[in-house]
C-alpha positions in Angstrom: 52.6 34.2 -65.3 54.9 36.4 -64.4 58.9 37.2 -65.8 61.4 38.2 -63.6 62.6 41.4 -64.1 62.1 42.7 -60.5 61.4 41.1 -57.0 58.7 38.4 -56.7 56.9 37.5 -53.7 55.9 33.2 -53.9 54.9 30.9 -51.7 55.6 27.3 -52.3 56.7 23.7 -51.0 60.5 23.9 -50.1 62.7 20.4 -50.0 66.0 20.6 -48.3 68.6 18.0 -49.6 70.1 15.7 -47.2 73.8 15.5 -46.7 74.1 12.6 -48.7 72.5 14.3 -51.7 74.8 17.4 -51.3 72.9 19.7 -49.2 73.7 21.3 -46.1 76.0 19.2 -43.8 73.8 21.2 -40.6 70.5 19.9 -42.3 67.2 22.3 -42.7 67.8 25.8 -41.1 66.4 26.6 -38.0 64.7 29.9 -38.7 63.9 32.0 -35.6 61.5 35.1 -35.4 64.6 37.2 -36.5 65.5 35.4 -39.1 64.9 35.0 -42.0 67.4 32.4 -44.7 68.8 33.9 -47.5 70.7 32.9 -50.2 71.2 32.4 -54.1 68.5 30.7 -56.5 68.1 29.8 -60.4 65.1 28.8 -62.5 66.4 26.0 -64.8 67.3 25.5 -67.4 69.7 28.6 -66.2 72.5 27.6 -64.2 74.1 29.1 -60.8 76.4 30.3 -63.1 74.2 32.6 -65.9 70.8 33.2 -63.9 71.8 33.3 -60.5 69.1 35.2 -58.2 68.9 36.2 -54.5 66.4 34.4 -52.6 64.9 35.1 -48.7 62.5 32.7 -47.4 60.6 32.7 -44.3 57.6 31.3 -42.4 58.9 27.7 -42.9 58.4 24.3 -40.1 62.4 24.8 -38.1 64.5 21.7 -39.0 61.6 19.9 -41.2 63.0 18.9 -44.4 59.7 19.7 -46.3 57.8 22.4 -45.4 55.1 24.9 -47.0 57.4 28.4 -47.4 56.8 31.8 -48.5 59.9 34.1 -50.0 61.4 36.6 -52.2 62.8 36.1 -55.4 65.6 38.8 -56.7 67.4 38.6 -59.7 70.9 39.2 -59.9 72.0 42.0 -61.8 72.7 41.8 -65.6 70.5 38.9 -66.0 67.9 38.0 -68.6 64.0 37.7 -67.6 63.2 34.4 -66.6 60.0 33.1 -66.5 58.2 32.6 -62.5 54.7 30.6 -62.9 53.1 28.0 -60.5 54.6 24.7 -60.6 57.8 25.8 -61.9 61.2 24.7 -59.7 63.8 27.1 -57.8 66.9 25.8 -57.2 68.1 27.1 -54.0 71.9 26.9 -54.0 74.5 27.9 -51.3 77.2 29.3 -53.7 76.9 27.2 -56.6 76.2 24.2 -54.4 72.2 23.3 -54.9 71.0 22.4 -51.2 67.2 22.8 -51.7 63.9 22.7 -54.6 61.4 25.1 -54.0 58.4 24.5 -56.1 56.8 27.6 -56.5 52.6 27.7 -56.2 51.6 31.2 -56.3 53.6 34.4 -57.5 52.7 38.2 -56.9 55.0 40.8 -58.2 56.6 43.2 -55.9 55.8 47.1 -56.1 59.3 49.2 -56.4 58.9 49.8 -52.4 58.5 46.3 -51.5 55.2 45.6 -51.1 53.5 42.7 -53.1 51.9 44.1 -56.4 48.3 42.0 -56.1 46.3 42.2 -58.8 42.5 43.3 -58.1 40.6 39.9 -58.7 38.3 39.5 -61.6 34.7 40.6 -61.1 32.6 37.6 -61.3 28.9 37.6 -62.2 26.4 36.0 -60.7 24.8 32.7 -62.5 21.7 32.8 -64.3 18.3 31.8 -62.1 17.5 27.9 -62.6 15.1 27.1 -65.3 11.4 26.0 -64.2 11.6 22.7 -63.3 8.6 22.0 -64.7 8.9 23.1 -67.9 11.0 20.6 -70.0 14.2 21.5 -71.9 14.2 22.4 -75.5 15.7 18.8 -76.9 13.8 16.2 -75.1 14.4 12.6 -74.0 12.7 9.7 -72.8 14.2 10.4 -69.0 13.2 14.2 -69.4 9.3 13.0 -70.5 9.1 10.3 -67.7 10.3 12.8 -64.7 8.2 15.3 -66.3 5.1 13.7 -66.8 2.6 12.4 -64.4 0.8 8.6 -64.2 -1.9 7.2 -62.4 0.4 5.2 -60.5 1.7 8.7 -58.7 -1.6 9.2 -56.8 -1.5 5.5 -55.2 -0.5 5.9 -51.3 2.5 3.7 -50.8 2.0 0.2 -49.2 3.3 -0.1 -45.8 6.3 -1.5 -44.9 6.7 -5.1 -44.0 8.3 -6.8 -40.4 11.5 -8.3 -41.4 11.5 -11.4 -41.8 12.7 -14.1 -39.0 15.9 -15.3 -40.1 14.9 -19.0 -39.1 12.2 -18.9 -41.7 14.6 -17.7 -44.0 17.4 -20.3 -43.4 14.3 -23.3 -43.8 13.4 -21.5 -47.3 17.0 -21.3 -48.6 17.9 -25.0 -47.2 14.8 -26.5 -48.9 16.0 -25.2 -52.5 
């Protein structure tokens, strides 16, 4: 969970609104290597008037109505902190008109120099070695006793497989019933 008091790097999925839904008349933007989409955004329950932030999107499929995206959110000056967590919805606007929705999947705070300040991964301790399979667990059950005990039938060799029955013989046996 991150409170947006400074710039945030985010990854997620953007869905552009169609012109009939009030989105961009020209449809989804067509980025190239020298162009990132920039606009404004807000996180509900705030509105474009009281919680506006800057947004910059990159690495999304040109002309796609729904696509994975990377972006940066920059809070507007004087705006209160906003909670940005995976799963939250960011409304992307041009002016005050919503043109897309960004569902956030990853959030990373950014350092003052603009680089992502990604926290180190937690150290994961190795799992303990498995218990001896011959030794029964403390709480015995009928199934455990069956699998750990031996029986005289365990030493009997397996019976050889017989040939498959003749289909005609099966048909005769079925019709004679």
